[in-house]
N, C-alpha and C positions, 0 to 999 in steps of 0.2 A: 470408488477408492477411499478408504476411510481417512488417507492424510488429506485429501481434497475436500473431503466433508468438514473436516477440523479446521482446516484455511476457512472453509465458507462459513462456519460457526463463530470463529473468531473476528472475522471483517464484519460479521454480523451484528455481533455484541458490543464490539469496541467502534469500530469506523463509523458504520451506518448507525449502530445505536445513539451515537453521541449527536448525530444529524437533529436526532428528536431530544436526546436529555437537554441540549441547549437552548430548546424553544421555550416560551414562556409559560407553555402548559405544564412544562417538566421542571427540571433541574433550573432553567431559565429564570424561573420564577421565584426562586429563593436564592439566587447569586447571579451575579452580574456574567454578563457574558464574555468580558474582559477576563475574568477569574476562570470560567469554564475553559476558555479558548486558551488561556496560559495552562491550564492543566493539561488540557489535551495536547498542547503542542508540545508541552514538556515530556510528555509520555513517548510520543514519537520522537523526540531528541533521546532520551534515553535509552530508546529500542535501536535506534542508530548508532549509539556507543559500543552497544552489546554487538552490532552486528559482526565485527570482525571476529571477536573471540568464539562466538557462536558459529561462524563460518570454517574456523581453524579446528574446533570441536567437531562438528560434522564431518571435516573431511577425513579426520583419524577414527571417529567412533559411530558413525552414522547419525540418525536424528530421532531416535527413540526417546532417549532420554531428554532430548531438546523438547519435544512435543509435550512428554507428561509434565513437566515442569513449568512449560509456560500456560498448560492449561491450569493447574494450580495456582500459580502467582494471578493470572487474568481473574479468575473466580475470586480469589480473598480480595483484590485489589477492587472489583466490583461490589463486593459486600461492604467493604470499608467506604465507597463512595454513597452507597445505598443509606448508610448511618449517620452520613457525615453532618454535623451542623455548625461546623465553623469552616472557613475558607483555607487555614492550613491542614484539614483533615482531607477536603477533596484534593488539594495538591498531592498531599502524601500519597493518597491512595492510587492516583494517576501515575505520579513520577517514579515511586518506588516499587509498585507492583505491576500495574499495568503496562508501563513502559518497557520492562523486561520482558512481558509475555508477548508482547508484539512481535518482538526479535525471533522469538521461538517458535509462535504459531501460525506466521504470516507467510506469505510466498517465499522468503528467502529459503528457509531450509527445505521446502518440498523443492525449489529450483537444484539446490545441492542434491538432493536425492535421486532426482532425476536425472542429473548428470552423473552420478553413480551407476545408477542401475540400467539406463537405457543405452541402446546403440545411437550412432549420429543418425542412422537414416529412420529411426523412429521419435527423434527427440520432438520434432514439429508437433506429431500427432498426440504426444503425451502431454508437451505443454497446453496443447489446445485443450485436451481432456479436463487437466486440472483444473484450469482459469475457467472454463466453461462451469465446471460444478463451482466454481469458487464464485462466481459470478450471480449464482444463485442467493447470496447473503443480502443485496439489496432487494432484491424481490420478496424473499421471506421476511426478513428481519425490519425494514423500514415500516411496513404497515403491521406487523405482528408488535413491534416495539410501541406503536402509535396506539395500536387498540390496547395494550396492556396497560399503558399509561392512563388512559383514558378511563378505564374501568378499574383499574386498581390503585392508580397515583404512581406517580416515577421511582418512589422509593421500593414498593414491593415489585414494581416492574423490573426493576434491576437486579433484584435479589433472584427474582425467578430466571434471568438470563444468565445470572453468574452460574446458578445451578446446571443449567443447560451446558454451559462451556466446560464445567469441570466432568459431568457426565461424558458428553461426545469426545472431548480431548482424553479423557484418562482412559476410557473404553480403547480409541485409537493406539495409545502407547503401549498399552498393558497386551491386547490380544492382536493387534494387526501388523503393526510394525515391527520389522526384524532387529534381532539385538545385533552385536558386532560381529558380523559376517562377512568378512572381507572378500569371501569368495563370489561374493552376489556383486561386486564393484567393478564396473568395466576399468578401473585405473588402479586395482589393487596393486598388480605387480609393478606399477612404476614407480622409481626410486623417489623420496620425496626430496622437493627442492626449497630451497629459501629464497622468499621472497626480496629485491632489493626495492624497498619502498623509494628509494631515490631513483631509481632505473624506472620504476612504474610510472611516477609522476613527471618525468622527464619524457615519457611516451605522449608524443603531442595528441596523438589519437586518444588515449584514454583520456587525458586531460580535458580535452574538447566535450568528449561525451559524458565525462561525470559532472562538468559545467552543465550542460544540457539537463542531465538527469536533476541535478539541484533545483535549477529554476523551474522546470515543470513539475518537479514534485510539491515544491513549495506552492505554485501556484492550484493545483489539482486539490492538494490538502485543504489549502484555503477555501477554495469553491465547494468540496464536499462538505466540510464542518458547518458552512454558511450559507449553501444553497436554499434549504429549507427555511431557515430563520428570514432569509430576504426576500422570499416571495410571502411569507406570512407578515412581513413588516409593510408591504405594499398593498394589504387587503385581503390576500387569500386566505382559506381556511386552512389549519394544519392539516386536518383529515384529506383535503383535495390536494395540497402539496406533497404530501407523504403519499397518496396514490400514484402521483406522476412520478414521485423519485423512484417509486418501485417500479413503473413500468419503463422508466430509463433502464434499470439494471435489468430488465428482461429484454430491452432491446440491445444489451450489451453482449448477449449471448453468442450471436451471430459474428460479431467482432472478432471476441475470442476466439472462435473456431477458424474463421478464414484468415486472420492477420498472420499466423504461423505460416500458413499454407502459401499466401503471397508473399510472405518475407524469403521463404524458401526460393521462389522464382524470381523476384523481382530484386530483392537485396533487403536485409531488415532494416537498414537506417532510410533508406527512401519511402519506405512504407511507414516507419513509424514517424516521421515529418511529415507524412500526408495526414496520417491519422490525428497528430498534435495539431496542425491547421483546423480540422474540424472541430476538435476540442475547444480551440481558441476563438471560433464563429459561434459555438454553443455559449460560452461564458461572456460574449458581447452581447447576447440578448438579455443578460442579467441588469445590464445598465439602467435601463428604465423599468424593464420587467413586470410592469403595471397590468400589461393586456394579457390576455387567456392565450393568445399566439405566440407571444414571447415565453411564457414559462413554458407551455408545451414543447415549443422550439428549442429552449434551452434543454431541456430534460432530453429531447429525441437524439439532438446531434450530441451532446455530452455523452449520452449512453452508447449511442453506435459505436462511437469513436474510443470513448476510456476503455471497453472493454479490448477492443485492438490493442491498445498500448499495452495492456499488463504482462504478456508473453514476450512482448519483442525485446524489451531489455535482457531476458534471459537468452534470447536467441542471439542477440549482437554479440552479447560478452561469451557464449560459447563457441561461436565463429571464431572469435578472437582469441580467448583463454582457456578451451578446454584441457582439462587435464586434472591430475591429483592437487592442485592449488586453486583451484575453480572456486572453491566456497570462500578460501580466503581473500583472493582477488576481488570477489564480488562484495566480500564483506568490506574491504577497504573502500571500496566504491560508496556502498552503501552508507557505510559512517560519515565519508565525506560529504556526500548529498544531505543525509538526515541532518547533520549539524547545523546547516544551515536551512535547508527546507522545513524543517518542522516546525519553525518562527511562522510558517504560513498563517493557520487558523488563528496564533494570538496577534500576528500584526493585521489580519482582517477585522479582527474583534476590536482591537485597539482603535483602528483608523474609524470604524463605524461608530464607535463610541465618542469619538472625539469630533466626528462630523454631524453626527445625528442620523444618518443612513448608510447604506452600503455602496451608494453609487460610486464614489470614488475608488473604494475598494476593488470594484469590479473592473475599472478601468484598468489600474495597475494590473490585477492577475491577467486580463487579456493581454496586455503588452509584454508579461513575462513569458507567457506560451508563444507568445509569435518570435520572441528572442530563443528560445529553447528550441524551436523547430529549425530557426538556422542553424544553431550550433550541432545539432543533430546531423545535418545535412553537411556541416564541413567536417564533422569527425570521420564521415564514410568515406571522405574524399582524402583524406590524410594517411600519409602512408606510415605503416606500423615502424616501430623503434624495438631492436632487438636488445637485451640485456637486462631482462628484470628480474633474474636468478644472479644469485650470489654464487653459487657452485657451478652453474652449467646454464646454458641456453637452451630454450625449448624453440621448436619449429613454429613460426607463425602460421596462424590457419587463417 
């Protein structure tokens, strides 16, 4: 599926690429980790701000234009980053260009497209397929980025990755995605509803689940952005850590496929809480992190469970809010989560620079994941509240 491949490349050159960019051998040797973390965290923040308008546009027009614009913005942003010599240039490239691109080429538009094009009985399988393909991002791009940085230097390496994103994303938008053909959409004939944001946030189930997503997003973003640097800090070579990070991405593939199937059988919030606990145990192994078994254990547990988490939010929200406003409701939630969650990498970087190592940051990340797990379970036990629409109420699923 070309859309899934674009998602994979987007995650590869931005999220997983950053885990290499921040190291001392790459941009971390020219700029402080606090600055790079601020740049990356701000980009995630900006992407979150755009989640609602992107979701609204996707509800009405599909995702073709969104993906094409995202690929262009992301590639230009990486180009700016590759030639930056001043801190403000780094921040500008990430916040103004790469940030908006994340809202357009990550999973959110793909989830909306799946909700539009797929039947309920096919959703778990399609979500699993898309996230499995997306899971190749770490497997391919962590070692690829490390090799490019080693042989070319970090600036040419980022430029190569920018060109890759432009080619793949542009080709997908132009040749693979349908245009504005509402006849393909499952909810094309459903009359448009208007969301009451007061009603949405007064739904305790939605509120609890959004809190859970905010906390876990913050912790996972902080972990992914700094795990390679953490293990490099305690004595492992960059090549070794990059290899194990790529192995973790490979280990995530079964979870990406199995988790939606388990969720369909046992309930998505229960399965998501279980996977969150496994991620927390993996992050806990980073507290010391100096032994080989701790590094291997971290990437093994994190990889196995992180892959499963990715499609589960879409399944939870589709069960609760599927319909013609799905993209907007997902956008409201993701904007809310990212406004806070995007600070994760910057907070971890700042705490590391202030304390001299990553140990305190890892303890905080572990605690946040455990709190998130509890909130996920609580949301699944909470009764829904009707009345999130201003003109009519939809049946709750």
